[in-house]
DRENKOL-275570 format. One record per residue: residue in one letter; x negated, y negated, z negated of N, C-alpha, C in turn. Coordinates in steps of 0.2 Angstrom, whole numbers, padded with zeros to 4 digits, always signed. Last residue first. Layout:
BEGIN
AXYZXYZXYZ
...
END
This chain:
BEGIN
T-0451-1137-0817-0444-1142-0818-0439-1142-0827
L-0456-1126-0819-0461-1135-0820-0454-1139-0823
E-0450-1118-0814-0450-1117-0820-0455-1124-0822
E-0446-1123-0802-0444-1122-0806-0442-1120-0813
S-0458-1120-0797-0458-1126-0797-0450-1129-0800
L-0460-1108-0796-0464-1109-0799-0463-1118-0799
A-0444-1099-0792-0448-1104-0793-0455-1105-0796
P-0439-1085-0806-0438-1092-0804-0444-1095-0798
K-0436-1070-0801-0441-1074-0803-0438-1082-0801
V-0421-1060-0802-0427-1065-0795-0430-1071-0800
P-0418-1046-0809-0416-1054-0808-0423-1056-0803
E-0417-1031-0798-0420-1032-0803-0419-1044-0802
A-0402-1022-0796-0409-1026-0791-0412-1027-0800
Q-0396-1007-0797-0397-1013-0802-0403-1017-0801
E-0396-0994-0786-0397-0998-0791-0399-1005-0794
L-0379-0989-0783-0383-0993-0781-0389-0995-0786
P-0375-0971-0782-0373-0978-0785-0381-0982-0782
R-0375-0962-0766-0376-0963-0772-0377-0968-0776
K-0362-0955-0761-0363-0961-0758-0368-0961-0766
R-0356-0937-0757-0358-0944-0761-0362-0949-0763
T-0348-0932-0744-0354-0934-0747-0356-0939-0752
K-0343-0915-0747-0342-0920-0747-0347-0923-0748
I-0334-0900-0737-0340-0902-0740-0339-0911-0739
R-0324-0892-0745-0326-0893-0740-0332-0898-0742
F-0317-0874-0750-0321-0880-0750-0321-0882-0744
N-0309-0863-0742-0308-0864-0748-0311-0872-0749
I-0317-0863-0728-0309-0862-0730-0306-0862-0736
F-0329-0862-0733-0328-0869-0729-0321-0868-0730
I-0330-0849-0740-0333-0854-0741-0330-0861-0740
D-0326-0840-0728-0319-0841-0733-0323-0846-0738
A-0338-0839-0720-0333-0842-0718-0326-0847-0723
A-0347-0832-0728-0346-0839-0728-0342-0842-0725
L-0339-0820-0729-0340-0825-0736-0342-0830-0734
L-0343-0815-0716-0334-0816-0720-0334-0820-0727
Y-0355-0814-0716-0352-0819-0712-0345-0824-0713
F-0357-0806-0725-0360-0814-0724-0357-0818-0720
L-0350-0796-0718-0349-0798-0727-0350-0803-0726
L-0357-0794-0708-0351-0794-0706-0348-0797-0713
L-0369-0790-0709-0368-0796-0707-0361-0799-0708
G-0368-0779-0715-0369-0783-0722-0370-0790-0717
Q-0366-0772-0706-0359-0770-0711-0360-0776-0713
F-0379-0772-0698-0372-0775-0695-0365-0774-0700
L-0386-0765-0708-0388-0769-0705-0379-0774-0704
G-0380-0750-0708-0380-0755-0714-0382-0762-0712
T-0383-0747-0695-0379-0748-0697-0376-0752-0701
V-0398-0749-0695-0394-0753-0689-0387-0753-0693
A-0404-0738-0703-0401-0746-0705-0399-0749-0701
S-0408-0727-0693-0401-0727-0695-0399-0734-0698
P-0417-0738-0679-0415-0735-0685-0410-0732-0688
L-0416-0733-0662-0416-0738-0667-0415-0734-0672
G-0415-0726-0651-0420-0725-0655-0421-0731-0661
L-0405-0725-0641-0411-0732-0642-0417-0731-0646
E-0400-0714-0641-0400-0718-0639-0406-0722-0636
M-0399-0711-0657-0402-0704-0652-0401-0710-0643
Q-0393-0722-0665-0402-0720-0665-0404-0714-0662
A-0384-0726-0656-0390-0731-0656-0396-0725-0657
T-0374-0716-0662-0375-0714-0656-0383-0720-0652
E-0374-0720-0674-0378-0716-0674-0378-0713-0667
G-0370-0735-0674-0375-0734-0677-0378-0728-0675
G-0357-0730-0668-0361-0733-0665-0368-0731-0666
L-0351-0724-0682-0352-0722-0674-0355-0723-0670
Y-0350-0735-0689-0356-0727-0691-0358-0726-0685
L-0345-0744-0683-0351-0746-0682-0355-0740-0685
L-0332-0740-0682-0335-0740-0676-0341-0742-0678
S-0327-0740-0695-0329-0732-0690-0332-0732-0686
M-0325-0754-0695-0332-0752-0701-0334-0744-0697
L-0313-0753-0687-0321-0758-0684-0324-0754-0690
L-0306-0746-0695-0307-0743-0688-0312-0747-0684
S-0304-0753-0705-0308-0748-0707-0309-0744-0699
A-0296-0766-0701-0306-0766-0704-0307-0760-0704
L-0287-0761-0698-0289-0763-0693-0296-0764-0695
L-0281-0758-0713-0281-0753-0706-0285-0754-0703
V-0281-0770-0718-0288-0764-0721-0288-0758-0718
G-0272-0775-0713-0279-0778-0712-0284-0774-0714
L-0262-0769-0717-0262-0769-0713-0268-0772-0708
P-0264-0772-0732-0264-0765-0729-0264-0766-0722
H-0277-0785-0737-0269-0782-0735-0271-0776-0731
L-0287-0790-0741-0282-0786-0745-0275-0784-0742
R-0292-0795-0727-0288-0800-0732-0286-0797-0736
G-0301-0785-0721-0296-0784-0722-0289-0789-0725
V-0313-0790-0728-0312-0791-0721-0305-0789-0720
Y-0313-0784-0740-0310-0789-0740-0310-0792-0733
A-0310-0770-0737-0305-0773-0742-0303-0780-0742
V-0323-0766-0732-0317-0766-0729-0311-0771-0730
I-0332-0769-0741-0332-0775-0736-0324-0773-0731
I-0327-0758-0748-0327-0766-0751-0326-0769-0747
A-0330-0748-0740-0325-0749-0743-0324-0755-0747
A-0343-0747-0744-0342-0749-0735-0334-0749-0735
F-0344-0738-0754-0347-0744-0753-0344-0749-0747
G-0337-0726-0750-0335-0730-0755-0339-0739-0757
Y-0345-0722-0737-0338-0725-0738-0338-0728-0745
G-0359-0717-0737-0356-0723-0741-0351-0725-0741
P-0357-0703-0733-0365-0708-0731-0364-0715-0734
S-0354-0692-0744-0349-0698-0741-0357-0702-0741
I-0360-0680-0749-0352-0680-0749-0350-0686-0744
V-0371-0673-0753-0371-0679-0749-0364-0676-0749
P-0376-0660-0758-0377-0665-0760-0374-0671-0757
Q-0359-0651-0755-0366-0652-0754-0368-0658-0758
L-0346-0639-0753-0351-0645-0757-0358-0645-0753
Q-0337-0639-0739-0341-0635-0743-0344-0641-0746
G-0331-0645-0724-0330-0637-0726-0334-0634-0733
I-0333-0657-0719-0338-0654-0721-0336-0648-0721
P-0322-0660-0713-0331-0660-0706-0331-0658-0714
G-0312-0657-0725-0312-0658-0716-0318-0655-0712
T-0313-0653-0738-0308-0649-0732-0307-0652-0727
I-0324-0665-0740-0325-0657-0739-0320-0652-0737
E-0314-0675-0737-0319-0674-0734-0324-0667-0732
G-0302-0675-0746-0301-0674-0738-0309-0672-0732
M-0307-0676-0755-0304-0670-0754-0306-0670-0748
G-0311-0690-0757-0315-0684-0755-0315-0679-0755
A-0300-0697-0756-0305-0696-0748-0311-0690-0750
L-0295-0694-0764-0291-0689-0761-0295-0691-0756
G-0303-0703-0774-0305-0695-0775-0300-0692-0769
A-0300-0715-0770-0304-0712-0768-0304-0705-0767
M-0285-0715-0774-0286-0714-0767-0293-0712-0764
G-0288-0715-0788-0285-0708-0786-0286-0708-0778
G-0295-0726-0790-0298-0720-0790-0293-0715-0788
S-0285-0735-0786-0290-0736-0781-0294-0729-0785
I-0275-0732-0795-0272-0730-0790-0279-0731-0788
L-0283-0734-0808-0280-0727-0809-0276-0728-0799
L-0285-0749-0809-0292-0741-0807-0289-0737-0806
A-0273-0754-0807-0275-0756-0800-0281-0749-0800
L-0266-0748-0820-0265-0746-0813-0269-0749-0808
W-0276-0753-0830-0275-0747-0828-0273-0747-0820
V-0275-0769-0829-0281-0765-0825-0279-0757-0826
N-0259-0769-0831-0260-0769-0825-0269-0767-0821
R-0261-0765-0845-0258-0764-0839-0259-0762-0832
K-0269-0778-0849-0271-0770-0850-0264-0764-0843
E-0260-0789-0847-0266-0786-0844-0268-0781-0842
S-0243-0789-0846-0248-0784-0848-0254-0786-0844
F-0232-0804-0846-0236-0799-0841-0242-0794-0844
G-0227-0814-0850-0228-0809-0851-0229-0802-0848
A-0226-0825-0843-0222-0821-0841-0220-0818-0844
Y-0239-0831-0848-0235-0833-0851-0227-0829-0848
R-0249-0821-0840-0248-0822-0850-0242-0824-0853
A-0245-0826-0828-0245-0820-0830-0243-0819-0837
A-0252-0839-0829-0245-0839-0828-0242-0834-0830
A-0263-0838-0832-0262-0838-0837-0254-0841-0834
P-0268-0829-0818-0268-0826-0826-0264-0831-0831
A-0265-0832-0804-0264-0837-0810-0261-0831-0815
L-0269-0820-0797-0270-0827-0794-0268-0831-0799
G-0266-0808-0803-0272-0810-0799-0275-0815-0799
S-0254-0808-0809-0260-0808-0814-0268-0809-0810
V-0248-0808-0794-0248-0816-0799-0255-0813-0803
Q-0253-0796-0794-0254-0802-0789-0255-0808-0793
M-0244-0788-0800-0251-0786-0801-0255-0794-0797
R-0231-0790-0799-0235-0793-0807-0243-0792-0808
F-0230-0787-0786-0231-0793-0787-0232-0793-0793
G-0230-0772-0789-0236-0776-0784-0234-0784-0787
A-0219-0769-0798-0224-0769-0801-0232-0775-0796
F-0208-0775-0789-0209-0780-0794-0219-0777-0797
M-0212-0772-0770-0212-0768-0778-0213-0776-0783
K-0214-0777-0759-0208-0775-0762-0204-0773-0767
H-0230-0778-0760-0223-0785-0755-0216-0782-0758
S-0235-0768-0765-0239-0776-0764-0233-0781-0762
Y-0227-0756-0759-0228-0758-0765-0229-0764-0768
F-0226-0757-0746-0223-0759-0749-0221-0759-0756
W-0240-0758-0742-0239-0760-0740-0233-0763-0744
S-0243-0744-0747-0247-0750-0751-0242-0754-0748
A-0235-0738-0738-0233-0736-0744-0237-0743-0749
A-0243-0738-0726-0234-0740-0726-0235-0742-0733
V-0254-0732-0729-0254-0739-0727-0250-0742-0728
L-0250-0718-0731-0253-0723-0737-0252-0729-0734
L-0247-0715-0717-0242-0716-0722-0242-0720-0728
L-0263-0716-0713-0254-0720-0710-0251-0721-0717
A-0268-0706-0722-0268-0711-0723-0264-0717-0720
L-0259-0695-0715-0259-0698-0721-0260-0703-0725
I-0265-0693-0704-0260-0697-0704-0255-0700-0710
F-0278-0691-0708-0276-0698-0706-0270-0700-0704
S-0274-0679-0712-0280-0685-0719-0276-0688-0713
I-0276-0671-0703-0269-0673-0706-0270-0677-0711
N-0294-0674-0694-0285-0666-0698-0280-0672-0699
T-0302-0672-0680-0297-0675-0684-0293-0671-0687
R-0312-0664-0674-0313-0662-0681-0306-0666-0684
L-0304-0655-0660-0306-0662-0661-0307-0659-0668
G-0300-0644-0654-0305-0648-0651-0307-0653-0656
E-0284-0648-0655-0289-0642-0652-0292-0644-0650
M-0276-0662-0667-0278-0656-0660-0283-0652-0659
L-0275-0660-0681-0271-0661-0676-0273-0661-0669
L-0280-0645-0689-0283-0650-0686-0277-0653-0683
P-0278-0644-0710-0277-0642-0703-0279-0649-0696
L-0290-0641-0722-0287-0647-0719-0284-0647-0711
M-0294-0625-0731-0297-0633-0724-0290-0636-0722
E-0288-0617-0737-0291-0621-0739-0294-0626-0736
S-0286-0605-0729-0281-0610-0732-0284-0615-0737
E-0299-0603-0722-0296-0606-0718-0289-0609-0721
T-0311-0608-0739-0308-0602-0731-0303-0606-0727
F-0327-0615-0739-0321-0615-0740-0318-0610-0735
M-0343-0609-0741-0338-0613-0735-0330-0611-0741
K-0352-0610-0756-0347-0606-0752-0344-0611-0748
T-0364-0625-0759-0357-0620-0760-0357-0614-0755
Q-0379-0628-0757-0374-0631-0758-0368-0623-0759
P-0395-0630-0757-0388-0632-0762-0384-0633-0758
F-0400-0613-0752-0398-0621-0750-0394-0624-0757
N-0402-0599-0754-0405-0606-0759-0406-0612-0756
F-0395-0595-0744-0405-0593-0744-0406-0598-0748
G-0382-0590-0749-0383-0595-0745-0393-0598-0745
D-0376-0582-0757-0380-0581-0751-0378-0585-0745
P-0374-0589-0769-0379-0584-0769-0381-0580-0762
D-0371-0606-0769-0370-0600-0765-0374-0594-0767
R-0371-0614-0782-0373-0612-0779-0372-0606-0775
W-0365-0621-0796-0361-0619-0790-0363-0618-0782
P-0374-0619-0805-0369-0615-0806-0366-0613-0800
G-0384-0630-0796-0386-0625-0799-0378-0617-0802
Q-0384-0638-0786-0391-0632-0786-0393-0628-0791
V-0374-0641-0784-0372-0637-0779-0379-0636-0780
L-0372-0646-0799-0369-0642-0798-0371-0637-0792
F-0381-0656-0798-0382-0651-0802-0380-0646-0799
G-0376-0666-0787-0382-0662-0788-0382-0654-0790
L-0363-0669-0794-0364-0667-0790-0371-0662-0786
L-0372-0677-0808-0368-0673-0807-0367-0666-0800
L-0377-0690-0797-0384-0682-0800-0377-0677-0804
Q-0366-0693-0793-0369-0692-0789-0374-0683-0792
A-0359-0697-0805-0355-0692-0800-0361-0690-0796
V-0371-0707-0808-0368-0701-0814-0366-0696-0810
Y-0368-0718-0799-0374-0712-0799-0376-0707-0804
V-0357-0720-0803-0358-0719-0794-0363-0713-0796
L-0357-0727-0814-0354-0720-0814-0356-0717-0809
M-0361-0740-0812-0365-0736-0814-0363-0726-0812
L-0350-0746-0806-0356-0747-0801-0360-0738-0806
S-0341-0747-0820-0338-0741-0812-0346-0740-0806
V-0349-0756-0826-0348-0747-0830-0345-0743-0821
L-0346-0768-0817-0355-0765-0819-0354-0755-0820
I-0335-0773-0818-0338-0771-0810-0346-0767-0811
E-0328-0770-0827-0327-0765-0824-0334-0763-0819
S-0339-0777-0843-0337-0777-0835-0335-0772-0830
T-0327-0775-0858-0333-0772-0853-0332-0775-0844
N-0316-0772-0869-0321-0782-0864-0328-0780-0859
F-0311-0764-0876-0322-0765-0877-0323-0773-0872
R-0301-0761-0869-0304-0759-0877-0310-0761-0880
T-0301-0761-0853-0294-0762-0861-0298-0764-0868
R-0315-0759-0855-0312-0765-0851-0306-0767-0853
L-0314-0745-0856-0320-0748-0859-0319-0755-0858
L-0305-0740-0847-0303-0740-0854-0308-0743-0859
A-0310-0743-0835-0301-0746-0836-0300-0744-0845
P-0322-0733-0833-0319-0741-0835-0313-0743-0835
I-0313-0721-0838-0317-0723-0838-0320-0730-0840
A-0303-0720-0824-0302-0721-0831-0306-0725-0835
A-0311-0717-0813-0310-0723-0814-0304-0724-0822
W-0313-0703-0816-0315-0706-0817-0315-0716-0818
L-0298-0698-0815-0300-0699-0823-0305-0704-0825
M-0295-0701-0802-0292-0706-0809-0296-0706-0814
G-0304-0690-0798-0302-0698-0795-0302-0703-0801
G-0295-0679-0802-0301-0681-0804-0303-0689-0801
V-0282-0683-0797-0282-0683-0805-0291-0685-0806
I-0289-0680-0784-0284-0687-0784-0284-0688-0792
G-0291-0667-0784-0294-0673-0781-0292-0678-0782
A-0280-0660-0785-0286-0661-0792-0290-0666-0787
L-0272-0661-0776-0270-0666-0784-0273-0665-0787
M-0279-0656-0766-0276-0661-0766-0275-0664-0771
M-0279-0640-0773-0285-0645-0769-0284-0653-0771
L-0265-0638-0772-0267-0640-0778-0276-0641-0778
P-0260-0639-0758-0261-0644-0762-0263-0645-0768
L-0272-0628-0754-0273-0635-0753-0271-0640-0754
I-0263-0616-0761-0270-0619-0764-0272-0627-0760
W-0251-0613-0757-0251-0617-0761-0261-0620-0763
P-0255-0603-0744-0250-0609-0746-0250-0616-0751
A-0268-0590-0748-0259-0596-0751-0259-0601-0748
N-0278-0581-0750-0274-0585-0745-0267-0586-0745
V-0292-0581-0760-0284-0582-0760-0280-0584-0753
G-0306-0586-0760-0303-0579-0754-0297-0578-0757
N-0306-0595-0772-0309-0593-0764-0309-0587-0763
F-0302-0602-0782-0299-0596-0779-0302-0594-0774
Y-0313-0608-0786-0308-0602-0791-0307-0598-0787
L-0317-0615-0774-0322-0609-0777-0319-0606-0783
G-0305-0624-0775-0307-0622-0770-0311-0615-0771
V-0308-0633-0790-0302-0627-0788-0303-0623-0782
G-0320-0639-0784-0319-0634-0788-0315-0629-0789
G-0315-0647-0774-0322-0641-0773-0320-0636-0779
A-0308-0655-0782-0304-0651-0776-0309-0647-0774
A-0319-0660-0789-0310-0657-0795-0310-0652-0788
I-0329-0664-0781-0331-0659-0785-0323-0657-0788
A-0318-0672-0773-0322-0668-0771-0324-0664-0775
G-0316-0683-0785-0314-0681-0785-0314-0675-0779
I-0330-0690-0788-0327-0684-0790-0322-0680-0790
T-0332-0696-0775-0338-0690-0777-0335-0684-0783
L-0323-0706-0777-0322-0700-0772-0330-0695-0773
Q-0329-0712-0788-0324-0710-0788-0320-0704-0783
G-0340-0717-0782-0342-0709-0786-0336-0706-0789
E-0338-0726-0772-0342-0721-0771-0340-0715-0775
A-0329-0735-0779-0325-0730-0775-0328-0724-0775
G-0333-0744-0788-0336-0736-0791-0332-0732-0786
I-0330-0758-0790-0336-0757-0785-0337-0749-0788
N-0314-0765-0794-0317-0758-0794-0321-0757-0789
F-0310-0778-0803-0315-0774-0795-0318-0769-0798
V-0295-0785-0801-0301-0778-0806-0303-0776-0801
S-0287-0795-0795-0294-0798-0800-0296-0792-0804
A-0277-0790-0789-0273-0791-0796-0281-0791-0800
R-0283-0790-0776-0277-0791-0778-0277-0796-0787
F-0292-0778-0779-0294-0783-0779-0290-0789-0781
G-0283-0767-0780-0286-0769-0789-0290-0777-0786
I-0277-0766-0768-0272-0767-0775-0277-0768-0780
A-0289-0764-0761-0286-0769-0762-0281-0771-0765
L-0293-0751-0765-0298-0757-0767-0293-0764-0766
G-0284-0742-0760-0284-0744-0768-0288-0748-0771
L-0289-0746-0745-0281-0747-0748-0282-0747-0757
G-0304-0741-0748-0301-0749-0744-0293-0750-0748
C-0301-0728-0747-0303-0732-0753-0302-0739-0752
L-0291-0724-0735-0290-0723-0742-0293-0728-0747
I-0300-0731-0724-0291-0731-0727-0291-0733-0734
L-0312-0722-0726-0313-0731-0727-0306-0730-0728
P-0308-0709-0723-0310-0712-0731-0310-0717-0732
T-0303-0711-0707-0299-0709-0712-0298-0709-0721
A-0314-0716-0700-0310-0721-0704-0305-0720-0710
K-0317-0703-0697-0322-0709-0700-0318-0713-0705
L-0308-0700-0688-0311-0697-0694-0315-0699-0698
L-0306-0708-0677-0302-0710-0683-0305-0704-0690
W-0320-0707-0672-0320-0714-0675-0314-0713-0680
E-0319-0693-0668-0324-0695-0674-0322-0699-0677
G-0309-0692-0656-0308-0692-0664-0313-0691-0670
I-0316-0702-0649-0311-0706-0652-0309-0703-0657
G-0325-0693-0644-0328-0698-0647-0321-0703-0653
Y-0316-0682-0638-0322-0681-0645-0322-0686-0650
A-0314-0690-0627-0310-0689-0632-0311-0689-0639
T-0323-0705-0626-0323-0697-0623-0319-0696-0629
T-0328-0718-0628-0325-0716-0617-0325-0710-0619
L-0332-0722-0637-0323-0723-0637-0323-0721-0631
P-0345-0722-0638-0342-0719-0644-0335-0719-0642
K-0345-0733-0628-0348-0728-0627-0346-0723-0633
I-0344-0747-0636-0340-0744-0630-0340-0736-0631
F-0356-0751-0647-0346-0751-0646-0345-0747-0641
F-0369-0746-0643-0369-0746-0650-0358-0745-0651
V-0370-0744-0629-0370-0741-0632-0367-0739-0638
W-0366-0761-0626-0361-0756-0623-0362-0747-0625
F-0376-0765-0633-0368-0766-0634-0365-0760-0636
A-0387-0763-0626-0385-0758-0633-0380-0759-0633
H-0382-0767-0613-0381-0761-0613-0383-0757-0619
L-0384-0781-0619-0378-0779-0617-0377-0771-0616
P-0398-0782-0622-0394-0783-0625-0386-0778-0623
E-0412-0771-0620-0408-0777-0618-0400-0776-0622
K-0424-0773-0634-0418-0769-0629-0413-0773-0627
G-0433-0777-0643-0435-0775-0637-0429-0772-0631
L-0430-0783-0652-0433-0776-0655-0433-0775-0646
L-0424-0795-0650-0432-0796-0653-0434-0789-0654
T-0411-0793-0645-0417-0795-0640-0422-0793-0643
F-0404-0787-0653-0407-0781-0648-0414-0785-0646
L-0402-0799-0660-0408-0795-0666-0408-0787-0659
L-0396-0805-0653-0402-0808-0655-0407-0804-0657
Y-0385-0801-0654-0388-0800-0649-0394-0803-0651
G-0382-0797-0668-0383-0793-0665-0387-0794-0659
T-0378-0810-0668-0384-0811-0670-0386-0806-0669
I-0364-0810-0661-0371-0816-0658-0378-0812-0661
L-0357-0801-0667-0362-0799-0663-0365-0805-0660
M-0356-0810-0680-0359-0802-0681-0364-0799-0677
C-0347-0820-0676-0356-0821-0676-0359-0814-0677
V-0336-0811-0672-0340-0814-0668-0348-0817-0668
A-0333-0808-0685-0335-0801-0680-0340-0805-0675
A-0333-0822-0691-0337-0816-0693-0338-0810-0688
I-0318-0823-0683-0326-0827-0680-0331-0824-0686
V-0310-0812-0688-0312-0814-0681-0320-0813-0679
P-0311-0816-0700-0314-0813-0698-0314-0809-0692
S-0303-0831-0698-0312-0829-0700-0312-0824-0701
A-0290-0830-0698-0294-0830-0690-0303-0830-0693
F-0283-0830-0707-0283-0825-0706-0287-0823-0698
M-0287-0841-0714-0291-0838-0718-0290-0828-0714
M-0285-0851-0702-0291-0852-0703-0292-0845-0709
V-0271-0852-0707-0272-0850-0700-0280-0849-0701
M-0271-0856-0719-0267-0848-0717-0272-0846-0711
S-0281-0866-0726-0277-0865-0720-0277-0859-0721
P-0278-0872-0742-0281-0868-0737-0278-0870-0732
Q-0275-0885-0748-0273-0882-0750-0275-0877-0741
A-0286-0894-0758-0279-0893-0759-0273-0888-0757
R-0302-0887-0758-0297-0890-0753-0290-0889-0760
R-0316-0893-0770-0312-0885-0767-0305-0891-0763
E-0332-0897-0763-0326-0900-0765-0317-0896-0761
L-0350-0898-0764-0343-0894-0761-0336-0898-0765
N-0358-0912-0757-0357-0909-0763-0350-0902-0759
P-0373-0923-0751-0368-0917-0750-0367-0911-0755
M-0377-0939-0757-0379-0929-0757-0373-0926-0755
END
């Protein structure tokens, strides 16, 4: 009967090729899906993956949507390398937006160059404080950071809904659940006139380089990686597990909070009940597709951003439901995890032991003799 046996040395070539294999399998499944839905597959692929990038505005939107995915994905990748699984980046993004928005509303109408950096700092601190809750519970009471960070997502979203429908609601907003629009001094500068892409994309690229340097050149990054790959060796070397948990969650929470600040001071321009279409959850897929490497996270974020953008185009031109974006994201993760199984394990068939044969009864003539 077949059984899985761990490989002594997984193939590094297949490790980095598996995201490409997963993407190809996703496209093959998408081809079958479009056929079953009665859509011409090649035209649907063109609408989904090519058309959004045929204009300068489309490329700007592509980079705009990739920015929060890069920021959240980088933070999660650092934590995952240390076996600290922060699943609540969506909530930390929301709290970062709330903290930055609170500063913006407090100084609303003040035209000063220090407001935007203060909002950025507030967003980072807000995300870190929200991530500190699962860090404290993990290190103090040994609770699961997976469950705690995930449950805090819904607390953060309810808090945002309460604020925009209650004390922070714009009195001149015709009773809509939203705050005042931020002033020009509270908005991120645009990279190019006519596009919505702002300098947060440049900041994300700088953080890609910083994350690589931290993970591969600094002792703190090495310590976290050893703790994730070989916990027993890390304990023997005297590496503090609690310190790694705090570092991993605070870094990922701060980056997610920065992403939330970038959303409200960029394309949104105010606080409203929904800040993110699920960037914090999609960043989990981004981190794994990117192989927890900063450059891989960048490339995976561009792919995931294209899925968001292509899904919106497919809704308008092909009449497909909005769930098609989540479907492609799920297929990508499913095939990646399936590929990882065969990278780390091999199928070995075990033969069943032969049943003991019953003793042959002697013939009647032999019994008589």
